[in-house]
Short mmCIF file of the C-alpha atoms (twelve columns), coordinates in Angstrom:
data_MODEL
# 
_entry.id   MODEL 
# 
loop_
_atom_site.group_PDB 
_atom_site.id 
_atom_site.type_symbol 
_atom_site.label_atom_id 
_atom_site.label_alt_id 
_atom_site.label_comp_id 
_atom_site.label_asym_id 
_atom_site.label_seq_id 
_atom_site.Cartn_x 
_atom_site.Cartn_y 
_atom_site.Cartn_z 
_atom_site.pdbx_PDB_model_num 
ATOM 1  C CA . UNK A 1  84.678 79.655  120.096 1 
ATOM 2  C CA . UNK A 2  82.461 78.400  122.836 1 
ATOM 3  C CA . UNK A 3  79.661 80.326  124.486 1 
ATOM 4  C CA . UNK A 4  81.723 80.405  127.676 1 
ATOM 5  C CA . UNK A 5  84.653 82.129  125.974 1 
ATOM 6  C CA . UNK A 6  82.469 84.618  124.150 1 
ATOM 7  C CA . UNK A 7  80.470 85.523  127.259 1 
ATOM 8  C CA . UNK A 8  83.596 85.808  129.413 1 
ATOM 9  C CA . UNK A 9  85.229 88.113  126.865 1 
ATOM 10 C CA . UNK A 10 82.060 90.187  126.653 1 
ATOM 11 C CA . UNK A 11 81.850 90.471  130.429 1 
ATOM 12 C CA . UNK A 12 85.493 91.555  130.576 1 
ATOM 13 C CA . UNK A 13 84.923 94.196  127.886 1 
ATOM 14 C CA . UNK A 14 81.843 95.490  129.689 1 
ATOM 15 C CA . UNK A 15 83.740 95.618  132.977 1 
ATOM 16 C CA . UNK A 16 86.541 97.596  131.346 1 
ATOM 17 C CA . UNK A 17 84.046 99.974  129.740 1 
ATOM 18 C CA . UNK A 18 82.389 100.524 133.114 1 
ATOM 19 C CA . UNK A 19 85.734 101.257 134.766 1 
ATOM 20 C CA . UNK A 20 86.684 103.627 131.967 1 
ATOM 21 C CA . UNK A 21 83.463 105.606 132.251 1 
ATOM 22 C CA . UNK A 22 83.841 105.722 136.047 1 
ATOM 23 C CA . UNK A 23 87.296 107.218 135.580 1 
ATOM 24 C CA . UNK A 24 85.921 109.820 133.171 1 
ATOM 25 C CA . UNK A 25 83.181 110.713 135.659 1 
ATOM 26 C CA . UNK A 26 85.761 111.198 138.408 1 
ATOM 27 C CA . UNK A 27 87.975 113.285 136.131 1 
ATOM 28 C CA . UNK A 28 85.112 115.408 134.788 1 
ATOM 29 C CA . UNK A 29 83.200 115.991 138.008 1 
ATOM 30 C CA . UNK A 30 81.504 119.357 137.729 1 
ATOM 31 C CA . UNK A 31 81.565 119.462 133.931 1 
ATOM 32 C CA . UNK A 32 78.574 119.127 131.619 1 
ATOM 33 C CA . UNK A 33 79.476 115.839 129.914 1 
ATOM 34 C CA . UNK A 34 79.036 113.662 133.015 1 
ATOM 35 C CA . UNK A 35 75.588 112.588 131.854 1 
ATOM 36 C CA . UNK A 36 76.957 110.784 128.798 1 
ATOM 37 C CA . UNK A 37 79.432 108.970 131.047 1 
ATOM 38 C CA . UNK A 38 76.561 107.834 133.279 1 
ATOM 39 C CA . UNK A 39 74.774 106.528 130.195 1 
ATOM 40 C CA . UNK A 40 77.958 104.669 129.233 1 
ATOM 41 C CA . UNK A 41 78.025 103.096 132.698 1 
ATOM 42 C CA . UNK A 42 74.419 101.974 132.400 1 
ATOM 43 C CA . UNK A 43 75.117 100.463 128.969 1 
ATOM 44 C CA . UNK A 44 78.209 98.686  130.310 1 
ATOM 45 C CA . UNK A 45 76.227 97.317  133.262 1 
ATOM 46 C CA . UNK A 46 73.529 95.946  130.961 1 
ATOM 47 C CA . UNK A 47 76.145 94.403  128.665 1 
ATOM 48 C CA . UNK A 48 77.826 92.777  131.667 1 
ATOM 49 C CA . UNK A 49 74.520 91.409  132.960 1 
ATOM 50 C CA . UNK A 50 73.654 90.034  129.520 1 
ATOM 51 C CA . UNK A 51 76.989 88.241  129.280 1 
ATOM 52 C CA . UNK A 52 76.547 86.781  132.753 1 
ATOM 53 C CA . UNK A 53 73.160 85.425  131.673 1 
ATOM 54 C CA . UNK A 54 74.818 83.803  128.643 1 
ATOM 55 C CA . UNK A 55 77.346 82.182  130.980 1 
ATOM 56 C CA . UNK A 56 74.546 80.886  133.206 1 
ATOM 57 C CA . UNK A 57 72.613 79.520  130.228 1 
ATOM 58 C CA . UNK A 58 75.691 77.808  128.804 1 
ATOM 59 C CA . UNK A 59 76.419 76.301  132.216 1 
ATOM 60 C CA . UNK A 60 72.836 75.048  132.488 1 
ATOM 61 C CA . UNK A 61 73.044 73.488  129.014 1 
ATOM 62 C CA . UNK A 62 76.286 71.689  129.853 1 
ATOM 63 C CA . UNK A 63 74.750 70.502  133.114 1 
ATOM 64 C CA . UNK A 64 71.720 69.124  131.312 1 
ATOM 65 C CA . UNK A 65 73.910 67.370  128.750 1 
ATOM 66 C CA . UNK A 66 75.952 65.786  131.523 1 
ATOM 67 C CA . UNK A 67 72.747 64.654  133.259 1 
ATOM 68 C CA . UNK A 68 71.555 63.060  130.015 1 
ATOM 69 C CA . UNK A 69 74.881 61.273  129.537 1 
ATOM 70 C CA . UNK A 70 74.904 59.962  133.129 1 
# 
């Protein structure tokens, strides 16, 4: 698998995890376990950002390779 595919799949998983934790926060508003859902959201955001950085790096590498070939 290419870095693009792996990073895109990771970003999708992180996005789904973020949405899931947001749904749990909305459903559990006023209960004690909201804090763990906020932590899950923060983790999902960091995972998403990391995967976006992988996508950017892979894009930069392909761009450099194309510049070398040109």
